[in-house]
Steps between C-alpha positions, in 0.01 A plus 500: 500500500520140622727409208731790589520371857581148378767633267679674788501196731836335566325162526464310171131475407362295208145459373403169336187402312297182547738306272798615715621725220670826594272803459705768675795551736654802666857630444623320815390169344672589173823568691467175696433286192755697293259530206236751387121467513477542120700180449308291755144625466261223404745219575422235766702579812581134590687464168718803580656373823686183585293266712200632308295181539496537878433874479220437252336243726504740797364791295225280353408375846467857631282587197278191525453514877484880503732502799823702545822333605868583558804297392826557689852478355397363161779448245433651157712501186454808282514513120851647541610181679539677835376317810285687751371415845169678564196513723179544303134548586209421267167679554202414277316821400238321293457178305707656220756704692784414738723749680854375557737679741865392488766590757863402424678328788848448355650817642362442851605135496847595376543765771392250765737238358791746490442613858499136613817436298678796657390394850627145442830632368551716808421201721752289310769766545441511878511120524812480284681759711410314819615172346824657380575631849430163665701303244800727440594535867559125560656467154761757600579298814527173305732660244724650765519172690588310180779747422649466847473122486668492158802689635552244779478196273813356344329230296425637147202260476340651811580853375303413186194436717526841664541660157174334388325629814616857425395479132154368586453768766592766241255346252217514757588859587486600131165321466354693793636826355334417166166447674521855630539638148718801410668639810628825358309825465377541144593806297223699337633635172330569165507189282343365184312177568572379147873511571432267794297262280761499223769404751283215628421390144868486404579286807215258428599462134846386610360262765209355296548566126210266410242725666346761270482835679252750360507871581179702525610838633317828540762751378307793649573391859693768691793422727419377848691542825668186631807286545603359162705206629228395745227520236715296262525237774124500561406472131771239442376287791145495362600452136759234578247313711258500203768385254616218726141385558444478122830317450433246777148438365637434150283764329533445123521868403583695817421869474549785745346843449631815667231769486482852642196721544406815690207483741340831597322573830595154621454378858770288664385375838340797673687769301390647168773599254472739210717281277625143542741304282379146429758243391332176393703179468291245313588139417327205333621247755307243703355753744523519877317235705198641681640369830800737469334821383419637846851430634696570182697792647586329828867412554591135428182440295563371147307309238818373332703200612826697475361832627635666813172677577676833556491670159139622509518590869807718436337659193190588701717650774680719243169621356375586850810714551385689189145533647381252238399136492481190280175330401457164332230340287552148371333224306652219289663656196488857628664643812535873552695683768431872523762722664332828599725795583378854583659761272466803725823649625572422863547778754701349787 
């Protein structure tokens, strides 16, 4: 009866012997570790997860001191290579038995991170709109005054100065407009995301022929509802940013991967979606400095010397208009941007 209860728990439960070898685990643990009990039974648990030495020390301490303990947000690497963030509790049952309860935290941490990202993006939009209003009004007055002054001047040299004033005012106005992102209402029409990626790929091949672009598509993905031209712009901004970062860093064999996957019952922010399209843009460049990761999608923030700092901000704004968002994970040699777009049809 007790085993039946354990088998129906949603919490991963593992039973270890005195040598920290796996004796038994419930189906929730098999799903979490992505491997069956028959393949792991009798093997030492610390050897099955990355960071095993530290895990082994903590398990041995609980066994030797016969005292339970809980570890929060531990990072484990599974035999499949997947990284997990978990909370786990060890409870000694006897000198030869340890009960290990494992609770995955990745989903909760990701939801919290996405909600914070969406909140920051909304704050940025409000600030950008306020800035645009405060800047564009005086710019209009300066431009008008320069035009009137240019008409009253007979000296071509002085007229050249007024022309420069007008051109610089126009440049600042365009910059402010770019900070606000797309200013037209997007069209929601059925589109194939792979058509979008192929268009981006063809543009990048022309711009940077030395970069190898690999395709890893899921052909079973259905069409989604969105604005094709806007999504091309968003994907191109992210992919071009990655390609330029690799080029500037002088990566010996620059490679960009365009990957698509379907995510089922996926939560974006506070809303759960039946089906989400994930577009991953992966490069083997130098990575993003830790100091920039929290502000990466802010306007005017760039890690490249020649970057404008607007490409990622605009891409994020486009994804928000599609009720999606962009996430980023980066370390030297591997940077991944994930564009997440709900695939349900909109009912406006």
